N, C-alpha and C positions, 0 to 999 in steps of 0.2 A: 295395665297398659295405658299409658297417656297418649292421646291422639291430638294432633293439631291440624288446623286448616288455616291457610293463608288465603283468604277470599272466601266468601260464603254467599255467593249469588245463587242462581237457580241450580247449577250442576253441583256446587259445593254443598248447598242446602239439602239437596235430595240425597246426597251421599251421606251426609251427617245424620239425617233423620232415619235412614235405613240401618246405619251402624247402631244408633240408639235403640231403635225399636227391636233389633235382634239381640240386644243385650251384650253387644261386644265391648261396650264400656258404659259407664254411668255418665250423666250430664257433668259431673264434677271432674271427670277425667277426660273431657273433651273441651279444648279451647280454640276459639277462632277469633281471626282479625280481619278487618275489611276496611278499605278507604272510605266507604260510605256509613256514616253513623246510624242512618236509618236502617240499613240492612243488618247491622250488628244488634240494634235494639229489637228488631223483629225476631232474629234467631234466638236471642236470649229469652224473650217472651215466650216464644213457641216451644223451645226445648229445654230451657233451664241450664244451658251450657255457660261456660266461663267465656267472657268476651274481652277484647282489648283492642286499642288502635294501634298498638305497637307490635309490628311483625317479629321483631327480635324476642319479645316476650313469649310469643307462640313457639318460636324456634327453640328457645331454651327449655320450654315446658314438654315438648312432645318427645315421645320415643318413636313415633311414626309421624312424619310431618307431610301433609298433602299440600302441594302448591297448587291452588285451585283458582288462579288468576288467568286472564287472557293472555294469549302468547306474547303480545307486544309489551307486556309488563314483566315478563320473566327476568330480563337482564337486570332491571332496576331492583326488583325484589331480592334476586340472588345477591347482588352487590351489598344490599342492606343486611342480609342475614348470614352472609358467608363466614364471617368470623365467629358466629354463635353455633353454627351447626358443626357437629363432630362425628367421628366414626361410630360412635355408640348409637347412632340414630339411623333411621331409614327415611330417605326422602322419596316421596312418590309425586310424579308429575303428571299432569293431564293435558299437556298443550300439544297440538299437532305441530309437526315440523321441527320440534326441538329434540335433536338427537342426544344419545348418551354422551357421545363425544363433545357435543357443544355444551351440554350441561356440566360435565366435568371441567371443561375449560373455563366456565363461568365461575364455578366454585373455586377452582384452582388448587384443589387438594383431593386426596383420595376419599371417596364418600360412598355409602351404600345408596345407589339410586335405581329406583324402578320406574321405568317410562310406561305410562298406561294411556288408554283411550277408552273412556266411559261413554255412555250415551244417555239421553234424558229419560228413557223408561225406567231409570233408576229411581224416578220420582214415585213409581208404583211398585218398586221392588222387582222389576223385571228388566233390569239393565243387563248390557253385555259389555264386558271390558276385556280388551286385549292387553297383556302385560309383557314387558321385556326388562329383565334385570341386568345390571352391569356385573363385572367380574367380582366385585366386593360383596355382592349379596349372596348369602349362603342359602342353602335349601330351606333351612329353618326359618330365615328371614322371609323368604318368598312365601312360604306356607302361612306365615303370621299375617301377611298383607292380603293374601287370598282369602284367609278366614274373615278378616275385617270386611273386605269387600263383598263376601257372600252375603252380607246383610242387605244389600240393594240389588243383587243379580248374579249372574254367572260370569266366570272368568276363564280365560284360556292364555297360556303361555305361548308366545309366538316369537319367531326371529325378527330382529329389528327391521330388516329390510322390508317386512310386511306391514309395518306400523301405519304406513300412509294408506295401505289397502284397507286396513282396519277402520281408519277415519272415514273412507269412502263407503264402505259396505255396512259399518255399523254406527260409528260416531255421528255421521251426518244423515244417515238413511231414515231415521225417523221422520224428518221433513219431507222425503219422498213418499213415505207411506201415508203421512197426513194428507198431502196433496191428493193422492189416490182415493183415500176415503172421502175427502171433501168433493171431489169430482163425481164419485158414485152417488153420494148423497144429493148433490145438486141435480143429478139426472133424475133420481127418485122424486125429488120435490117437483121437478118439471112435469112428471106424470101424476102428480096429485098426492104424495105422501107428505104428512107434516115434517118439518125440518128435524125436529128433535127425534122423531121416530126414525127418519132416514139415517141420521148419524148412528143411532143404535144398531140398525140392521147392518150398515156397512162396516162399522167398526168391529162388531162381534164376528161378522164373516172373516175379517182379516185376523183377528185374534185366533179364532178356531182353526183357520188354515194354517197359520204358523205353528200352532200346537200340533197339528197332524204331521207337519214336516219333521218336527223335533222328535215326537213320540213314536211314530211309525217307522222311521228310518227310511222311508220310501223316497225315491227320486221325485222332485216336484213335478217333472213331466208325467210320471206315472199317475200321481195324484190328480193332475189336470185332466188326464185321459179318463179317469174314473167319473169325472162329472160330465164329460162331453158324450152325451148319448148320440148315436147315428141319426142325422137329420133333425137334431134337437135345438132348443133354444140356446144352450151354452156354446155349442160349437159355432153358431151364427155370431154370437158375440166375440168369441175368440178370433173368428175370421176378420171381423172388423178391427179389433185391436192389432192383429198382425198387419192388416192393410194400412192402418194409420201409423204403424211404426213404433208401438209401445216397447217392444223388446230392444229395438235399436236405440230408442231415446233413453231407456234406463241404462243400457250398456255405456252409451256416450257420456251420460251425466256422471256416472260412477268413475269413468276414466278421467273426466275433467276434474273431478273432486280429489282424486289421487294426485294429479299433476299440481293442483293448487297447494295441497298439503306438502308435497316435495319442495315446492318453490318458497314455502314460508320461512 
């Protein structure tokens, strides 16, 4: 299985490293291109993969081709490779707002296209990716791509009308969580805890809490109630968070992210 990446920045690099570490392909079966020579040189040194400045070379090489460039570059990249890509290949996109219909119109011919939205925890092999295939993609094709992507996280197949929601609740949400961790750590520092230690306590609390949601199957509200003893410290903190509008702020932030994704 030959895998290609057009674009090898932070997201593409994280995905490639996970794929290689999980043994889904060898470095000689993975080729990447990028507009930045420095990025290519770094990936080649780190991973031992094949690299090129020519996007068409990657498109001709790959059985599964990931377009890992920013949304504003999709039209120009597709124009460059459209005559090279054929029905024997699977094209995987990671750009918010770029619908299957739009992608098909840009390529101008029937192709197997899977629209996805990953997130940066792929860098530590804890990513979450929503996937939506077009009609040309077979069940076998979809399973192939899911298996490849399992090297850096979990995947879920979703309806396309929910892709913008995936962008907001998963693709962009690590930034919200990092902000929350930073705020908790800042407060701990204000009360005397060394900063490095504060980050460890805050981050591990978030990691463990997320694992409880996934592994217990309990509603987040039920898990929250388990921590809130009557008249205790936690319920007092929750009271302040509610008073300051944490729940509403998160709700509105996710809604704003969905809107931005739809407008792209």
